[in-house]
DRENFIDO-386538 format. One record per residue: x, y, z of N, C-alpha, C in turn. Coordinates in steps of 0.1 Angstrom, whole numbers, padded with zeros to 4 digits, always signed. Layout:
BEGIN
XYZXYZXYZ
...
END
This chain:
BEGIN
+0130+0002-0121+0135+0007-0108+0149+0000-0105
+0158+0008-0106+0171+0002-0103+0174+0004-0089
+0183-0005-0084+0184-0005-0069+0173-0008-0061
+0164-0017-0066+0149-0019-0061+0149-0030-0051
+0160-0034-0046+0160-0047-0037+0160-0042-0023
+0166-0031-0020+0167-0027-0006+0166-0014-0005
+0162-0007+0008+0163+0007+0011+0153+0015+0004
+0157+0027+0000+0149+0035-0009+0143+0027-0021
+0151+0021-0029+0145+0015-0040+0135+0006-0039
+0137-0003-0027+0127-0011-0023+0113-0005-0020
+0115+0007-0012+0103+0013-0007+0096+0020-0019
+0104+0024-0030+0097+0029-0041+0090+0020-0049
+0096+0009-0052+0091-0003-0058+0077-0007-0052
+0076-0008-0040+0062-0013-0034+0054-0001-0035
+0058+0013-0034+0048+0021-0034+0042+0022-0049
+0051+0021-0061+0047+0021-0074+0036+0009-0075
+0039-0002-0069+0031-0013-0070+0017-0012-0063
+0017-0004-0054+0004-0001-0046-0004+0008-0055
+0002+0014-0062-0005+0024-0071-0012+0018-0084
-0007+0004-0086-0012-0005-0097-0001-0008-0107
+0010-0002-0106+0022-0004-0115+0027-0018-0115
+0033-0023-0126+0041-0035-0128+0055-0030-0126
+0063-0037-0119+0075-0032-0116+0087-0042-0120
+0096-0037-0126+0109-0044-0129+0119-0041-0116
+0123-0052-0107+0131-0047-0097+0145-0050-0100
+0154-0041-0104+0167-0042-0107+0174-0045-0094
+0186-0052-0094+0194-0054-0084+0208-0061-0088
+0218-0061-0079+0230-0065-0082+0235-0073-0072
+0237-0088-0072+0241-0096-0061+0233-0097-0048
+0220-0094-0051+0208-0094-0041+0199-0102-0045
+0200-0115-0049+0186-0122-0055+0177-0125-0046
+0181-0127-0031+0172-0129-0022+0163-0117-0019
+0169-0108-0017+0162-0094-0013+0153-0090-0026
+0156-0092-0036+0148-0089-0048+0137-0098-0050
+0141-0112-0046+0129-0120-0048+0119-0117-0037
+0121-0111-0025+0113-0110-0014+0104-0099-0018
+0110-0087-0025+0103-0075-0031+0092-0079-0042
+0099-0088-0050+0089-0093-0060+0077-0101-0055
+0080-0109-0044+0069-0117-0039+0058-0106-0032
+0064-0097-0025+0056-0087-0019+0046-0078-0029
+0053-0076-0041+0046-0068-0051+0034-0077-0056
+0038-0089-0059+0026-0099-0064+0014-0100-0054
+0019-0101-0041+0008-0101-0030-0002-0088-0031
+0003-0075-0038-0003-0066-0038-0012-0065-0049
-0011-0075-0058-0018-0078-0070-0012-0072-0083
+0000-0069-0082+0008-0062-0093+0017-0073-0099
+0022-0070-0110+0032-0079-0117+0046-0073-0114
+0056-0083-0113+0070-0078-0110+0078-0089-0116
+0091-0084-0120+0101-0093-0123+0115-0088-0118
+0122-0098-0111+0135-0093-0108+0147-0096-0119
+0155-0085-0121+0167-0087-0133+0178-0082-0125
+0188-0092-0124+0201-0088-0119+0209-0081-0130
+0214-0068-0127+0220-0061-0139+0230-0052-0133
+0241-0050-0138+0251-0040-0133+0248-0027-0142
+0243-0017-0134+0238-0006-0141+0250+0004-0149
+0262+0001-0144+0273+0009-0151+0276+0002-0162
+0271-0009-0166+0274-0016-0181+0263-0011-0190
+0267-0005-0200+0256+0002-0211+0252-0011-0216
+0257-0022-0222+0254-0031-0227+0243-0042-0218
+0248-0041-0206+0239-0050-0199+0224-0043-0195
+0226-0029-0193+0214-0022-0192+0204-0023-0204
+0210-0021-0218+0203-0024-0229+0196-0036-0229
+0203-0048-0225+0196-0061-0225+0185-0060-0214
+0188-0054-0201+0177-0053-0193+0163-0045-0198
+0165-0037-0203+0154-0029-0210+0147-0037-0220
+0156-0045-0228+0149-0053-0238+0140-0063-0232
+0144-0071-0222+0136-0079-0212+0124-0072-0207
+0126-0059-0202+0114-0054-0196+0103-0051-0208
+0109-0045-0219+0099-0043-0229+0093-0057-0234
+0100-0067-0234+0094-0080-0239+0084-0084-0229
+0087-0081-0216+0077-0088-0206+0065-0078-0205
+0065-0065-0206+0055-0056-0203+0049-0047-0216
+0059-0048-0226+0054-0040-0238+0058-0025-0239
+0058-0020-0227+0061-0005-0226+0066-0002-0212
+0073+0009-0213+0079+0015-0200+0072+0027-0198
+0067+0029-0187+0060+0045-0186+0066+0051-0175
+0075+0045-0167+0082+0052-0154+0097+0044-0154
+0106+0052-0150+0121+0049-0149+0124+0056-0135
+0127+0049-0127+0134+0055-0113+0147+0050-0111
+0158+0060-0112+0172+0056-0111+0174+0057-0095
+0177+0046-0089+0180+0047-0074+0193+0039-0070
+0198+0032-0080+0211+0025-0077+0222+0034-0072
+0228+0032-0062+0239+0039-0058+0250+0031-0048
+0262+0036-0047+0272+0032-0040+0280+0043-0035
+0289+0041-0023+0297+0047-0017+0310+0042-0016
+0321+0051-0015+0335+0046-0012+0341+0059-0009
+0339+0063+0003+0344+0074+0009+0359+0076+0011
+0364+0089+0011+0377+0092+0015+0379+0106+0011
+0388+0111+0018+0393+0124+0015+0401+0124+0002
+0401+0136-0005+0404+0136-0019+0421+0131-0020
+0427+0135-0010+0442+0132-0011+0447+0118-0009
+0436+0110-0004+0437+0094-0001+0428+0087-0011
+0420+0095-0018+0410+0087-0025+0417+0079-0038
+0414+0067-0040+0420+0060-0051+0413+0062-0064
+0419+0060-0076+0414+0061-0087+0400+0052-0089
+0402+0041-0085+0392+0031-0086+0379+0035-0076
+0382+0042-0065+0371+0045-0056+0363+0058-0063
+0371+0066-0072+0364+0075-0079+0355+0070-0090
+0364+0061-0098+0357+0055-0110+0345+0047-0107
+0345+0039-0097+0333+0029-0093+0323+0037-0089
+0322+0048-0082+0312+0055-0078+0305+0064-0089
+0314+0070-0099+0308+0075-0110+0301+0066-0118
+0307+0056-0120+0301+0046-0129+0288+0042-0127
+0286+0039-0113+0273+0034-0109+0262+0045-0106
+0267+0056-0101+0258+0066-0098+0255+0074-0108
+0265+0078-0116+0262+0089-0127+0260+0082-0141
+0269+0074-0143+0268+0067-0156+0256+0056-0157
+0254+0052-0145+0241+0042-0144+0230+0051-0148
+0227+0063-0144+0217+0071-0147+0217+0072-0163
+0228+0076-0169+0228+0078-0182+0224+0067-0190
+0230+0054-0186+0227+0042-0194+0212+0040-0193
+0205+0041-0183+0190+0038-0181+0181+0048-0190
+0185+0059-0188+0179+0070-0195+0181+0068-0213
+0193+0066-0214+0196+0064-0227+0189+0052-0235
+0188+0042-0227+0181+0030-0231+0166+0031-0233
+0156+0038-0223+0143+0039-0222+0140+0050-0230
+0146+0062-0234+0140+0073-0238+0135+0070-0254
+0141+0061-0260+0135+0057-0274+0119+0053-0273
+0119+0044-0265+0104+0038-0263+0096+0050-0256
+0100+0057-0247+0090+0069-0242+0088+0079-0252
+0099+0083-0262+0096+0092-0273+0087+0088-0282
+0087+0075-0285+0079+0068-0295+0062+0068-0290
+0060+0067-0276+0047+0065-0271+0043+0081-0264
+0052+0091-0267+0050+0102-0263+0045+0104-0248
+0051+0098-0240+0049+0100-0224+0058+0092-0217
+0061+0096-0206+0068+0089-0196+0072+0098-0184
+0077+0090-0175+0081+0100-0161+0093+0092-0157
+0105+0100-0155+0117+0097-0151+0120+0104-0138
+0124+0097-0128+0130+0103-0116+0142+0097-0110
+0151+0106-0109+0164+0103-0106+0169+0106-0091
+0174+0096-0083+0175+0099-0071+0189+0105-0068
+0192+0116-0063+0203+0122-0062+0207+0124-0045
+0210+0134-0040+0213+0137-0025+0216+0151-0025
+0212+0155-0011+0215+0169-0008+0230+0172-0007
+0238+0161-0007+0254+0161-0008+0258+0165-0022
+0249+0163-0032+0251+0168-0046+0249+0183-0047
+0241+0189-0039+0240+0202-0037+0249+0211-0031
+0255+0205-0019+0263+0211-0010+0277+0207-0008
+0278+0194-0013+0293+0188-0012+0292+0182+0004
+0301+0174+0004+0304+0167+0018+0318+0162+0021
+0323+0165+0032+0337+0162+0036+0339+0148+0034
+0350+0143+0025+0353+0129+0026+0342+0122+0015
+0337+0129+0006+0328+0124-0002+0328+0131-0017
+0339+0133-0021+0340+0141-0035+0336+0133-0044
+0337+0120-0045+0332+0113-0056+0318+0109-0056
+0310+0107-0043+0297+0108-0043+0291+0120-0045
+0296+0131-0039+0290+0144-0041+0289+0147-0055
+0303+0145-0063+0303+0148-0078+0294+0138-0087
+0291+0128-0082+0281+0119-0091+0267+0125-0088
+0264+0128-0075+0251+0132-0073+0248+0146-0080
+0258+0155-0080+0255+0167-0086+0255+0166-0101
+0262+0154-0107+0260+0153-0119+0247+0147-0125
+0241+0140-0116+0227+0135-0118+0218+0148-0119
+0220+0158-0112+0213+0170-0113+0214+0177-0127
+0225+0179-0131+0229+0184-0142+0221+0176-0156
+0224+0164-0154+0220+0153-0164+0203+0155-0164
+0197+0156-0152+0184+0157-0153+0177+0168-0160
+0184+0181-0156+0179+0192-0161+0181+0193-0177
+0193+0188-0182+0195+0186-0196+0184+0178-0202
+0184+0167-0197+0174+0155-0204+0160+0160-0204
+0156+0166-0193+0144+0173-0191+0141+0182-0201
+0150+0191-0208+0147+0199-0219+0146+0191-0232
+0154+0181-0235+0156+0174-0245+0143+0164-0246
+0136+0159-0235+0125+0151-0237+0111+0158-0234
+0112+0169-0232+0100+0177-0227+0090+0177-0240
+0095+0179-0251+0085+0180-0263+0078+0165-0264
+0084+0156-0260+0079+0141-0261+0069+0140-0248
+0066+0149-0242+0056+0147-0232+0062+0140-0219
+0075+0138-0218+0081+0132-0207+0088+0140-0197
+0084+0137-0184+0087+0146-0172+0101+0139-0166
+0110+0148-0164+0124+0143-0157+0126+0150-0145
+0127+0145-0134+0128+0153-0121+0139+0145-0111
+0144+0153-0102+0153+0149-0091+0147+0148-0078
+0148+0136-0071+0146+0136-0057+0160+0136-0049
+0161+0146-0038+0175+0146-0032+0173+0145-0017
+0173+0131-0013+0173+0129+0001+0184+0133+0010
+0180+0138+0022+0190+0139+0034+0193+0125+0038
+0199+0124+0050+0202+0111+0056+0189+0104+0059
+0187+0090+0053+0176+0084+0053+0180+0071+0061
+0173+0064+0071+0175+0054+0077+0174+0040+0068
+0185+0037+0063+0186+0026+0054+0197+0017+0059
+0198+0003+0052+0208-0004+0057+0222+0002+0053
+0224+0009+0043+0236+0016+0040+0240+0026+0053
+0231+0033+0059+0233+0044+0068+0234+0038+0082
+0230+0023+0086+0233+0018+0097+0247+0015+0101
+0256+0016+0093+0271+0013+0095+0278+0025+0097
+0271+0036+0097+0279+0050+0100+0281+0051+0114
+0291+0058+0119+0295+0060+0133+0282+0068+0139
+0282+0066+0150+0269+0073+0157+0271+0087+0158
+0283+0094+0157+0283+0107+0157+0283+0114+0143
+0282+0105+0133+0279+0112+0120+0264+0112+0120
+0257+0101+0124+0241+0100+0125+0237+0112+0133
+0244+0116+0145+0238+0125+0154+0239+0139+0146
+0251+0142+0139+0254+0153+0133+0242+0159+0123
+0240+0146+0116+0227+0148+0106+0215+0152+0114
+0212+0144+0124+0200+0149+0130+0200+0162+0137
+0212+0165+0142+0212+0179+0146+0211+0190+0134
+0212+0187+0124+0212+0196+0110+0198+0198+0107
+0188+0187+0111+0175+0189+0107+0166+0200+0114
+0155+0205+0107+0148+0212+0113+0137+0204+0122
+0134+0194+0115+0122+0186+0122+0127+0175+0133
+0140+0176+0134+0145+0169+0146+0142+0153+0144
+0143+0148+0132+0144+0133+0130+0150+0130+0116
+0155+0119+0115+0160+0115+0102+0148+0107+0094
+0150+0108+0081+0140+0102+0071+0139+0087+0071
+0128+0083+0066+0127+0068+0063+0124+0066+0050
+0128+0054+0043+0126+0052+0030+0113+0056+0024
+0102+0054+0032+0088+0059+0028+0086+0072+0025
+0094+0080+0033+0093+0094+0030+0099+0098+0017
+0107+0092+0012+0112+0095-0002+0103+0088-0013
+0099+0076-0009+0090+0070-0017+0077+0078-0021
+0072+0082-0012+0059+0091-0013+0060+0102-0024
+0073+0108-0025+0076+0120-0032+0078+0115-0047
+0086+0106-0047+0088+0098-0062+0074+0095-0065
+0065+0087-0059+0053+0083-0064+0045+0095-0069
+0046+0107-0063+0039+0119-0068+0044+0126-0079
+0057+0124-0083+0063+0127-0093+0060+0119-0106
+0057+0107-0103+0054+0097-0114+0038+0099-0116
+0032+0106-0110+0015+0108-0112+0011+0118-0120
+0001+0117-0125-0005+0128-0134-0006+0142-0126
-0007+0142-0113-0007+0151-0105+0006+0162-0108
+0016+0155-0110+0028+0162-0114+0029+0163-0129
+0022+0164-0137+0023+0165-0150+0029+0176-0155
+0029+0188-0148+0035+0201-0152+0049+0203-0145
+0054+0195-0138+0066+0196-0131+0077+0190-0138
+0089+0195-0144+0099+0188-0150+0111+0195-0147
+0123+0190-0146+0137+0197-0144+0137+0201-0129
+0130+0196-0121+0131+0201-0107+0138+0192-0098
+0143+0199-0086+0151+0191-0077+0143+0192-0064
+0136+0181-0058+0129+0185-0045+0137+0176-0034
+0141+0181-0024+0148+0180-0013+0139+0171-0003
+0142+0158+0002+0134+0152+0013+0144+0150+0024
+0146+0159+0032+0156+0160+0041+0152+0164+0056
+0140+0166+0057+0136+0172+0071+0142+0187+0074
+0146+0194+0066+0152+0205+0066+0167+0205+0069
+0173+0193+0067+0188+0192+0068+0196+0200+0060
+0192+0206+0048+0200+0216+0040+0188+0225+0035
+0191+0237+0040+0181+0248+0033+0188+0261+0035
END
C-alpha cells in the first residue's frame, strides 16, 4: 500500500485490514502518521508494517518488496496510491516540477508493479489497483504534469492488465474526483466550490468512498474485471 500514511491511502489500508489483510504501510517522511495507521490496523487484529521508501527510486522499491516478502512470504494485493502535485501553467512550469511529479506518480507505479509482478506471476494470482484521477481523463488547467502522470497510469494499467491476465492477476484503475483530504484542504475556496458545482450529487468525496471501491476490486467479487477505470467522483466528470 503506497502512500498509506494519510488521506486515501490510509483509508484503503484500514479497509483492507478490516477485511483481514496484512498491510505494508509505505510512506515517505511521515513516520508518526504511518505509525498511527499501523497501530490502528493492529487493533483491528491484522498485521502491519510501516516502511519508509521513496517510490520513485527503483532500488528502494525493490528493497521494500524484499522486506514485505520476508515479513509476509507473499504479496496478494498492490495498491499504488502515492502521489504528489506541483502545479503551474505550462509556460511557467519548471523542469523539476515536471520531473518530480512524473517520477512519483507514474514511475512509482511502474517501480512497484515491476517489483511485485514476478512473485504474483509465480503464485498465479494477484490484485493490483492504481489510483489515477479524473484529471488524467480530462486534463486540468495548471496541472499538465499531474494530468499527464495520471493519464500515464491509465495506459500503464491497461497494458499491464493484458500482460498479467494469463497469470490470473487483475489490474485496474480507480480515478477519484476531488476528495476531502489534507492535500485538498489547502486549496483556495473558489477551486473547491467549482469542483462541488461540477458534481451531480452535490457533495465532495471522502477517502472512504474511494477505499470501498478499491476493496471491491481487490475482492473475488471483482475476479472478472481487469483493465478498467472506475471513477469515484460523484458525477464530477461524466
